[in-house]
C-alpha positions as MATLAB code, in Angstrom:
seq = 'MTPHTDIITTGWVARLPRGWLPYALLARIDRPIGAWLLFLPGLWSILLGGQGLWPTVWLVALFFAGAILMRGAGCVVNDMWDRDMDRKVTRTAGRPLASGALRMRHAAVFLAALLAVSLLILLQLSGAAQILGVCSLVLVALYPAAKRVTWWPQLMLGFTFGWGAPMGWAAATGSVDVPAALLYAAAILWILGYDTVYAHQDREDDALIGVRSTARLFGQNSRPFLATCYMAAVAMLVAAGAAAQVSLIYYPALLLPAGLLARQVAQLDIDNPALCLRLFKANREVGLAVALAILLGRL';
ca = [
      31.476   -1.836   -2.355;
      34.212   -1.129   -4.923;
      34.754   -4.062   -7.340;
      38.207   -5.560   -6.947;
      40.289   -8.687   -7.367;
      43.063  -10.062   -5.176;
      44.761  -11.944   -8.046;
      48.345  -10.740   -8.499;
      49.900  -11.147  -11.947;
      52.746   -8.680  -11.448;
      55.975   -9.053   -9.444;
      57.952  -12.274   -9.482;
      55.103  -14.415  -10.893;
      55.164  -12.302  -14.040;
      58.664  -13.641  -14.724;
      57.517  -17.267  -14.796;
      57.314  -19.032  -18.180;
      53.986  -18.175  -19.810;
      52.679  -21.730  -19.500;
      53.429  -21.876  -15.786;
      51.559  -18.739  -14.765;
      48.026  -20.241  -14.741;
      49.218  -23.064  -12.473;
      50.913  -20.592  -10.127;
      47.678  -18.594   -9.936;
      45.621  -21.766   -9.452;
      47.779  -22.715   -6.450;
      47.689  -19.070   -5.202;
      51.487  -18.912   -5.232;
      51.063  -15.225   -6.017;
      49.422  -14.826   -2.596;
      51.483  -16.679    0.039;
      49.329  -15.506    2.960;
      47.200  -18.661    2.738;
      50.234  -20.910    3.090;
      51.370  -18.899    6.105;
      47.975  -19.207    7.780;
      47.881  -22.955    7.135;
      51.409  -23.352    8.509;
      51.061  -21.331   11.728;
      48.878  -23.683   13.852;
      51.362  -26.468   13.111;
      54.239  -24.191   14.085;
      52.503  -23.430   17.403;
      52.109  -27.079   18.320;
      55.614  -28.082   17.195;
      57.085  -25.353   19.418;
      54.753  -26.176   22.324;
      55.641  -29.865   22.139;
      59.305  -29.017   21.536;
      61.665  -31.986   21.434;
      65.018  -30.253   21.088;
      66.480  -27.742   18.649;
      67.289  -29.799   15.547;
      64.232  -32.091   15.603;
      62.102  -28.964   15.985;
      63.861  -27.174   13.108;
      63.407  -30.243   10.912;
      59.694  -30.493   11.686;
      59.169  -26.777   11.110;
      60.835  -27.063    7.701;
      58.704  -30.068    6.747;
      55.491  -28.373    7.871;
      56.361  -25.174    6.018;
      56.942  -27.067    2.764;
      53.836  -29.153    3.382;
      51.742  -26.050    4.009;
      52.753  -24.567    0.652;
      51.905  -27.782   -1.178;
      48.660  -28.556    0.661;
      47.444  -24.970    0.471;
      47.990  -25.214   -3.276;
      46.149  -28.534   -3.413;
      43.278  -27.104   -1.396;
      43.004  -24.144   -3.758;
      42.876  -26.480   -6.755;
      40.085  -28.529   -5.162;
      38.219  -25.355   -4.209;
      38.440  -23.933   -7.735;
      37.362  -27.224   -9.300;
      34.245  -27.144   -7.122;
      33.584  -23.433   -7.546;
      34.528  -22.635  -11.136;
      30.932  -21.811  -12.130;
      30.345  -19.654   -9.032;
      33.707  -17.933   -9.451;
      32.683  -16.596  -12.868;
      29.895  -14.630  -11.167;
      32.046  -12.987   -8.466;
      34.217   -9.983   -9.317;
      37.114  -10.998   -7.069;
      37.334  -14.552   -8.439;
      36.260  -14.261  -12.090;
      39.895  -14.169  -13.249;
      40.872  -17.470  -11.605;
      42.355  -19.914  -14.149;
      39.482  -22.418  -14.177;
      36.768  -19.755  -14.078;
      38.382  -17.760  -16.880;
      39.143  -20.794  -19.052;
      42.928  -20.378  -18.861;
      43.063  -23.987  -17.609;
      40.708  -26.921  -18.092;
      39.596  -29.459  -15.506;
      42.015  -32.107  -16.782;
      44.934  -29.714  -16.300;
      43.806  -29.036  -12.730;
      43.411  -32.754  -11.985;
      46.947  -33.588  -13.137;
      48.379  -30.629  -11.201;
      46.461  -31.693   -8.083;
      47.851  -35.232   -8.340;
      51.389  -33.848   -8.570;
      50.921  -31.630   -5.494;
      49.495  -34.531   -3.486;
      52.301  -36.872   -4.563;
      55.008  -34.512   -3.304;
      52.974  -33.864   -0.134;
      52.902  -37.619    0.490;
      56.695  -37.750    0.389;
      56.799  -35.116    3.130;
      54.115  -36.871    5.168;
      56.139  -40.080    5.168;
      58.901  -38.276    7.080;
      56.593  -37.785   10.085;
      55.528  -40.027   12.958;
      52.841  -42.656   12.476;
      50.264  -40.632   14.394;
      50.971  -37.557   12.280;
      50.701  -39.629    9.102;
      47.236  -40.835   10.101;
      46.132  -37.277   10.833;
      47.614  -36.115    7.535;
      45.564  -38.645    5.592;
      42.433  -37.668    7.534;
      42.978  -34.027    6.600;
      42.226  -34.891    2.969;
      38.578  -35.411    3.927;
      38.395  -31.860    5.259;
      40.160  -30.470    2.185;
      37.702  -32.248   -0.113;
      34.571  -31.251    1.820;
      35.346  -27.621    2.622;
      34.247  -26.204   -0.767;
      30.789  -27.770   -0.286;
      30.226  -26.038    3.044;
      29.169  -22.696    1.547;
      26.403  -24.507   -0.313;
      24.797  -26.149    2.719;
      25.569  -24.005    5.782;
      25.909  -20.406    6.905;
      29.154  -21.455    8.649;
      31.704  -22.352    5.925;
      34.235  -20.248    7.867;
      33.925  -22.732   10.734;
      34.626  -25.562    8.313;
      37.716  -23.686    7.163;
      38.713  -23.450   10.827;
      38.576  -27.224   11.173;
      40.607  -27.570    7.960;
      43.251  -24.860    8.357;
      43.601  -25.515   12.090;
      44.355  -29.207   11.542;
      48.054  -28.472   11.742;
      47.696  -28.010   15.512;
      46.975  -31.652   16.411;
      49.117  -32.853   13.527;
      52.139  -30.793   14.599;
      51.814  -32.008   18.178;
      51.594  -35.608   16.949;
      54.708  -35.075   14.809;
      56.614  -33.650   17.781;
      55.404  -35.994   20.526;
      53.950  -39.068   18.794;
      50.491  -38.601   20.307;
      47.589  -36.153   20.585;
      47.078  -34.747   24.077;
      45.098  -32.013   25.843;
      47.430  -29.139   24.825;
      46.987  -30.101   21.173;
      43.194  -30.120   21.531;
      43.241  -26.684   23.155;
      45.560  -25.300   20.463;
      43.217  -26.726   17.833;
      40.269  -24.965   19.484;
      42.253  -21.705   19.544;
      43.118  -22.068   15.862;
      39.509  -22.819   14.889;
      38.203  -19.725   16.686;
      40.962  -17.524   15.252;
      40.295  -18.763   11.721;
      36.531  -18.388   12.136;
      37.155  -14.745   12.964;
      39.647  -13.817   10.272;
      37.841  -15.703    7.512;
      34.647  -13.849    8.368;
      36.582  -10.631    7.733;
      37.845  -12.097    4.446;
      34.335  -13.121    3.376;
      33.100   -9.532    3.623;
      34.963   -8.856    0.364;
      32.378  -10.971   -1.480;
      29.311  -10.319    0.666;
      27.247   -8.582   -2.023;
      28.171  -10.986   -4.828;
      27.552  -13.948   -2.522;
      24.063  -12.661   -1.741;
      23.274  -12.445   -5.472;
      24.333  -16.024   -6.224;
      23.145  -17.588   -2.956;
      26.510  -18.384   -1.350;
      26.318  -18.494    2.449;
      28.907  -17.177    4.904;
      29.253  -15.855    8.431;
      29.871  -12.449    6.837;
      26.336  -12.531    5.441;
      24.933  -14.168    8.563;
      26.230  -11.526   10.982;
      26.413   -8.528    8.638;
      26.516   -5.312   10.662;
      26.999   -7.372   13.836;
      30.321   -8.730   12.578;
      32.432   -6.598   14.956;
      31.032   -8.138   18.189;
      31.164  -11.577   16.570;
      34.803  -11.021   15.625;
      35.625   -9.795   19.128;
      34.000  -12.903   20.631;
      35.952  -15.252   18.342;
      39.259  -13.574   19.061;
      38.736  -13.363   22.843;
      37.807  -17.039   22.943;
      40.875  -17.911   20.837;
      43.162  -16.089   23.262;
      41.473  -17.863   26.187;
      42.172  -21.221   24.532;
      45.815  -20.219   24.010;
      46.077  -19.431   27.720;
      44.557  -22.815   28.561;
      46.895  -24.634   26.152;
      49.905  -23.019   27.773;
      48.686  -24.018   31.212;
      48.075  -27.607   30.087;
      51.580  -27.786   28.619;
      53.081  -26.229   31.767;
      54.918  -23.408   29.994;
      56.861  -20.786   31.955;
      55.101  -17.686   33.274;
      56.577  -15.387   30.610;
      54.210  -16.990   28.081;
      51.166  -15.243   29.514;
      52.329  -11.603   29.269;
      53.839  -12.451   25.868;
      50.322  -13.289   24.665;
      49.417   -9.619   25.134;
      51.104   -8.848   21.795;
      48.912  -11.100   19.612;
      45.884  -10.162   21.732;
      46.585   -6.489   21.047;
      46.985   -7.121   17.319;
      43.645   -8.919   17.272;
      41.975   -6.101   19.208;
      43.264   -3.629   16.622;
      41.621   -5.655   13.867;
      38.297   -5.493   15.687;
      38.605   -1.736   16.172;
      39.536   -1.086   12.523;
      36.971   -3.360   10.875;
      34.848   -1.728    8.175;
      32.783   -4.409    6.462;
      31.997   -2.110    3.513;
      35.671   -1.586    2.652;
      36.882   -4.758    0.867;
      40.462   -3.514    0.511;
      40.646   -2.924    4.266;
      39.104   -6.340    4.957;
      41.849   -7.918    2.853;
      44.550   -5.994    4.744;
      43.103   -7.024    8.101;
      42.946  -10.635    6.942;
      46.586  -10.566    5.839;
      47.610   -9.030    9.186;
      46.902  -12.403   10.797;
      50.286  -13.688    9.682;
      51.863  -11.319   12.219;
      49.289  -12.424   14.822;
      50.223  -16.072   14.288;
      53.943  -15.333   14.447;
      53.404  -13.376   17.664;
      51.663  -16.422   19.175;
      54.611  -18.582   18.074;
      57.000  -16.153   19.754;
      55.002  -16.341   22.986;
      55.163  -20.137   22.896;
      58.869  -20.084   22.164;
      59.470  -17.775   25.159;
      57.309  -20.027   27.300;
      59.471  -22.997   26.406;
      62.834  -21.344   27.135;
];
């Protein structure tokens, strides 16, 4: 595979004050795709549990801001755990902690600031959502350890990044019901699939340093595994719609995200890291297409 990095130091981040740039890179502000993917399961459940236009708009805004902050916090925790491993992987060697641009004390203070602002947002939500928000910190803290003890760290990421589904439903409705559980299952399966694609960027480096992943586990069998994950995710979305009693237009509207997922499966080349990154990033459009289907189903 061709060595590469996904760190972006050009564009708007290059115009930040010099001292701010390492913190922006630490929080992955240069790559907003992670914040989008964290936000989308929450968007699905807020729309599915819709409680009127302005309450929904308010919740969407809070979850979007929270996703940016918590994605940044998660990246800081991940890099604090992985700084020694990151130095040995081409794609991650330039990260601020791995490269020495920031020290652990800088990261700790920055993490505390991100969590403090996130807490202010969390306090705007319902009691049930607040409890779920606090519980999510356990997943954020444990996720970086998963690659050290299991071949399924992508599943752990699914539990973590998909947490917005039950939390968004709780924020919209005040409880956690069957539709939220089914949306959570859909999000977990979707994330398991797309993060396996993402992990193929590092497959060879991971093998050298002993990092486990579903990309290494399935290897050349990744296409059928990806197809299985995505088909099961769509099935869970169908079931969630049925449980929430959406209108019939929801089901044909799901053909758009299903088609986008099928295209990813068809195009997958596990030995092309640049393509794997593009396919991974294409999941923002998949998630937005699911949100559109839910919105149509609620009209």
